[in-house]
C-alpha positions as CSV (number, residue, x, y, z in Angstrom):
1,M,15.0,-24.4,29.1
2,H,13.0,-21.3,29.4
3,R,10.4,-20.6,26.8
4,H,10.3,-16.8,26.9
5,G,11.6,-15.0,23.9
6,Y,11.1,-17.8,21.4
7,K,8.9,-16.5,18.6
8,G,7.4,-18.6,16.0
9,R,7.4,-22.4,15.4
10,K,10.0,-24.4,13.6
11,F,7.8,-27.3,12.3
12,G,10.9,-29.5,12.2
13,R,12.1,-27.8,9.0
14,E,15.0,-25.6,7.9
15,T,14.5,-21.9,7.6
16,D,13.9,-21.8,3.8
17,Q,11.5,-24.8,3.9
18,R,9.6,-23.1,6.7
19,R,9.3,-19.8,4.8
20,A,8.2,-21.7,1.7
21,L,5.5,-23.5,3.7
22,I,4.1,-20.4,5.2
23,K,4.2,-18.6,1.9
24,G,2.4,-21.4,0.2
25,L,-0.3,-21.6,2.9
26,A,-0.8,-17.8,2.6
27,T,-1.1,-18.0,-1.1
28,S,-3.7,-20.8,-0.8
29,L,-5.7,-18.8,1.8
30,V,-5.8,-15.8,-0.4
31,I,-6.9,-17.8,-3.5
32,E,-9.3,-20.2,-1.8
33,E,-10.4,-17.8,1.1
34,R,-10.6,-20.8,3.4
35,I,-8.2,-23.7,4.0
36,E,-7.9,-26.6,6.4
37,T,-4.5,-27.3,7.9
38,T,-3.0,-28.4,11.3
39,L,-3.7,-26.1,14.2
40,P,0.0,-24.9,14.7
41,K,0.3,-24.1,11.0
42,A,-2.9,-22.2,11.1
43,K,-1.8,-20.2,14.2
44,E,1.6,-19.4,12.5
45,L,-0.2,-18.5,9.3
46,T,-2.4,-16.0,11.2
47,R,0.7,-14.0,12.3
48,Y,2.0,-13.9,8.8
49,I,-1.2,-13.1,6.9
50,E,-2.3,-10.4,9.3
51,K,0.9,-8.5,8.5
52,L,0.4,-9.0,4.7
53,I,-3.1,-7.7,4.9
54,T,-2.0,-4.6,6.8
55,K,0.5,-3.9,4.0
56,A,-2.0,-4.6,1.3
57,K,-4.5,-2.1,2.8
58,K,-2.0,0.7,2.6
59,G,-1.8,0.0,-1.1
60,D,1.2,2.1,-2.1
61,L,3.8,0.8,-4.5
62,A,6.3,-0.2,-1.9
63,N,3.8,-2.2,0.1
64,R,2.3,-3.7,-3.0
65,R,5.8,-5.0,-3.9
66,R,6.2,-6.4,-0.3
67,V,2.9,-8.3,-0.7
68,I,4.0,-9.7,-4.1
69,A,7.2,-10.9,-2.4
70,G,5.2,-12.3,0.5
71,L,3.0,-14.6,-1.6
72,S,4.0,-17.3,-4.1
73,T,2.0,-16.0,-7.1
74,Q,1.4,-12.6,-8.4
75,V,-2.2,-13.5,-9.1
76,A,-2.7,-14.1,-5.4
77,A,-1.0,-10.8,-4.5
78,I,-3.2,-8.8,-7.0
79,K,-6.3,-10.4,-5.5
80,L,-5.2,-9.6,-2.0
81,V,-4.4,-5.9,-2.8
82,D,-7.2,-5.2,-5.2
83,Q,-10.1,-7.3,-4.0
84,I,-9.7,-8.6,-0.4
85,A,-7.9,-5.7,1.3
86,P,-10.6,-3.0,0.4
87,Q,-13.3,-5.3,1.9
88,L,-11.3,-5.6,5.1
89,A,-10.7,-1.8,5.4
90,G,-13.1,-1.4,8.4
91,R,-10.9,-3.5,10.7
92,T,-7.5,-2.7,12.1
93,S,-6.6,-6.3,13.0
94,G,-8.2,-9.7,13.5
95,H,-8.9,-10.3,9.8
96,V,-8.7,-14.1,10.0
97,R,-10.2,-16.7,12.3
98,V,-8.9,-20.1,13.3
99,A,-11.4,-22.7,14.2
100,R,-10.6,-26.2,15.4
101,T,-12.3,-28.9,13.2
102,R,-11.3,-32.5,13.7
103,I,-8.5,-34.9,14.7
104,R,-6.7,-36.3,11.7
105,V,-7.0,-40.1,11.5
106,G,-3.5,-40.8,10.2
107,D,-1.5,-39.2,13.0
108,G,-3.9,-37.7,15.5
109,A,-3.1,-34.1,14.6
110,Q,-5.5,-31.4,15.6
111,M,-6.9,-29.9,12.3
112,A,-8.2,-26.3,12.0
113,V,-9.9,-24.2,9.4
114,I,-8.5,-20.7,8.8
115,E,-10.7,-18.2,7.0
116,F,-11.3,-14.5,6.7
117,V,-13.6,-13.1,9.4
118,D,-15.7,-10.9,7.0
119,E,-17.7,-12.6,4.3
120,L,-15.9,-11.7,1.1
121,K,-17.9,-10.7,-1.9
122,D,-16.7,-11.6,-5.3
123,M,-15.8,-8.4,-7.1
124,P,-17.5,-8.2,-10.5
125,K,-14.9,-8.3,-13.2
126,E,-15.0,-5.3,-15.4
127,D,-16.0,-6.3,-18.9
128,K,-13.3,-4.9,-21.0
129,K,-14.6,-4.6,-24.5
130,P,-11.8,-4.4,-27.1
131,A,-11.5,-0.9,-28.4
132,A,-13.1,-0.6,-31.8
133,K,-10.4,-0.6,-34.4
134,P,-10.8,2.0,-37.1
135,A,-11.8,0.4,-40.3
136,A,-8.6,-0.4,-42.3
137,K,-8.4,1.5,-45.5
138,K,-8.5,-0.7,-48.4
139,S,-5.5,-0.1,-50.5
140,V,-6.4,-0.1,-54.2
141,A,-4.0,-2.5,-55.9
142,K,-2.9,-0.9,-59.1
143,K,-3.2,-3.3,-61.9
144,E,-0.3,-3.2,-64.1
145,A,-1.1,-3.8,-67.7
146,K,1.7,-5.5,-69.3
């Protein structure tokens, strides 16, 4: 058969399993900022995560919701939109790199590391001090003399 016009890889899985796999890998990449997986999965993940990063950089409500839908956890989506995307604002594409690492012993699969191209700095968390509560007025209990 001809190979032209076939986009993406199937990984021997059904559609929903394939989507869940890529979504899980993307979530792990956002949280860990560097993961090791097989080379075909890394290449497929690159296509997916580049599109998510582009949406995250726009930052409006609709794109924020698309990023939340594209990742498994809301924590990862918030990290991508609020911390990672602003640091990648200087680039239009090519936000992640795939580097071959080793041959896996068990099955001989080519492994690869996928990571963000720019060194990401940990954003300092804002210390939120609880607002000082006004001193509660002491209610004077009336003593009833009986």
